[in-house]
N, C-alpha and C positions, 0 to 999 in steps of 0.2 A: 234664080234670083226670087228671095222669100217677099211676101206679101209690105211685110214691115219694112223690107229695103224700098222697093218702091214707092210706099207712101213718105217715106223721108226723103227719095229724091224728089219725088213731088213737093213736097214743102221746101226744097232748097231751092228747085226751079222758082217758087213764088218768093224766095229771099232773095235770089238773084235779080230779078225781074224788079222787084222794089228796089232794092239798091240800086241798079240800072236807073231806075226813073230818079231817084233822089237826086242822082249826079248832076244828069244831061237834062232835067226839065226845067225851064225856065219859067213857069208857072206856079205860085202857090199851090195851087188847086190842084195839079197836077202830081206837086211831092205828095199833099195829103193822098190823094190815092195810089201814090207807092207806098206811105206807111202802111195804109191799109192792107196793101197786099203781101208785105212783111209781116205784119201782126196777124193777118191768116193763116200764113204759112207756119210761124209760130204756135197757132193754134192748132193744125192739122198735125204738125208732128207731136206734142203733146196726147190728142187724144190717137192719133192711130200706136204711140209708143205703150199707152194705156193698155187700150184694149188685144194689143197682139203679142202684148209680154205676160208674165206673172204678176205686173204689178195691179194693185185694187183698178178696176176700170172706174168705177166711182169718183176714187180720186182725181183721177184723168181728165175726166168729164167736169168734175166742178173747176180745175184750173184751166181749162177751156174755155168755161162761163167767163173765168175773172178774166182771162184774154179778151173776150169778146166784149165784155163790161169794159175794159178798160180802154179798144181801140173805139168805143161808142163815144165815152166821156171826150175822150182825145179827138175825135172828129169833131163833135158838139163844140169844144174851146177852141180847134184851129179856124174852124168856119166863123167862129164869133171875132177871131183876133182878122180874119182876111177881110171879112166887111169894115171893120174899124181901118186896116189900111187901105182898104179899096177907095172908102171916102175922103181920107187923105191926101194918098198918092194919085189917086184916079186911074190905079192900075195895080196888079194882083201880079206882073211880072216881077222877078227878083233881081234884075238890072237897074230898075227904076226906083225900087225901094231902097236900095243898097247903096245910093248915091247919096252921101254927106251934104248938110247944106253945110256953109260956113265963109 
């Protein structure tokens, strides 16, 4: 098995764990962590493909830095939303937040 295949399988594993967390977690913070795992898997896939193929490695590293910046911005925004939801609903559980008033 080639090193590229092993890195891609690890990245796929991170993606699968993140997807599982998104589907089965009840907490908004748990869902945020799952999305971060998925973005880390994408970054690993990009940097391993750029390093272990004939592609320019600098381009892959720049793309991975972009993914990391996107993940940091997403985490900041979602944490701010979670704080507002926690103040308003007194919970971060999705079952409590998803109930409509009427």
